[in-house]
N, C-alpha and C positions, 0 to 999 in steps of 0.2 A: 830515874823519876817514874813513879807509878802513874798509870793513866787514871783520869778522873772517871766518875760514873758516867758523865755525859759522853766522854770519848769512847768508853766501852759500849754504851748504848748505840752510838752512831756507827761504830765498827760493826756491831751485830746487825744493824740495819743494812749496811752495805753487803755483808755476807749473804743475807737473805735475798736481796735484790739480785746480786750476782749469781747466786745459786739458781734462782728462778729463771733468769734470762738464759743462762748457759745450759741448764738442765732441760728446758722445754723448747727452746728454739729448734726448729726442724721437725717437730712432732707433726705427723700427718693430722690434718683437720679438715672437716667438711662443715657445711652449714648445719647439719643435724647433730654434730658433736660439739658445737661451741659451748653449750651450757655444761655438759658433762666434763669437758676438758677444763673449763674455768674452775669448776668445783674441785676437780682432782688436783689442780695446781694449788688452789687455796689450802686444801687439806694437807697436801705434802709440805708446804712451807710452814704451816701451823705446827707441824711436828718439831720444828727446830727450837732450841732454847730461847727463852725470853720473848718469843713471838706471841702476841695476844690477839691480833686481828690481821686478816689478809683479805683484800678485795682485788679480784682480777676480772676486768671487763675486756672481752675480745670483740673487736669490731666485725660485725656481720658483713658490712660493706667492704672492708679490707680483705676478708676471707674470700668473699665472692669475686672480688676483682682479681685475686691471685689464683683462683681456681683453675686447675688443669682440666679442660673440657674432656679430654680423652680418658682420664682416670677418675675424675669426680672428687678430687681433693686438692688441698693446697698444703704448703708447709707453714707452720706457725712461725711468725717473725716478730721481733720486738716491736716493730711499728704497727702491729695489729692489736697491741695490748695497752691498757691503762691499768696500772697497778698501784695499790696503796697498802703499805705495811706499817703496823704499829708494834713497837718494841717497848717492853717494860723491863728495865734493869734497875733493881732496888727502887730508889725514889725518882728515877728519871724515865720519862716517856718520850720516845722519839717516833715521829711519823715521817716515813720516807715514801717517795713516789717514783714511778717511772712513767713518763709520758713522751709523746712524740713532739719534738720541736725541730723545725727546719728539716723535716723528713728523716729524723734520726731519733731513736729512743734514748732519752737522757734519764739518768738516775740522780736523785738529789734528796737531801734532807729538807722536809717541808716545815717541821716544827720540832722544838725541844722544850719540854716542860719539866721542871724539877720541883717536887713537893717536899717541903720540910725545911 
């Protein structure tokens, strides 16, 4: 059985979220690099097929809380980020998100819209 457009779009969405999480977790981050790292993550994920929009918000409070005082930086963790990704595959648009629930970063499909 061949996958539907919606299934393919959802799969692509999951690939992007998984890639983002596993590629950037552990990246050194400081309060002064939050904006540039957010932008670099967004641009990196936008390079992938079918991705039309990426928003990455890194919590300044979470970074500050995790900061190593001796070295002046923290490691980026999933629970520091709020992520929104939009995928367009043919006539199907999928919006997926990563957000923290119960102290754990969860990834999920937020909406699916098919035109046509």
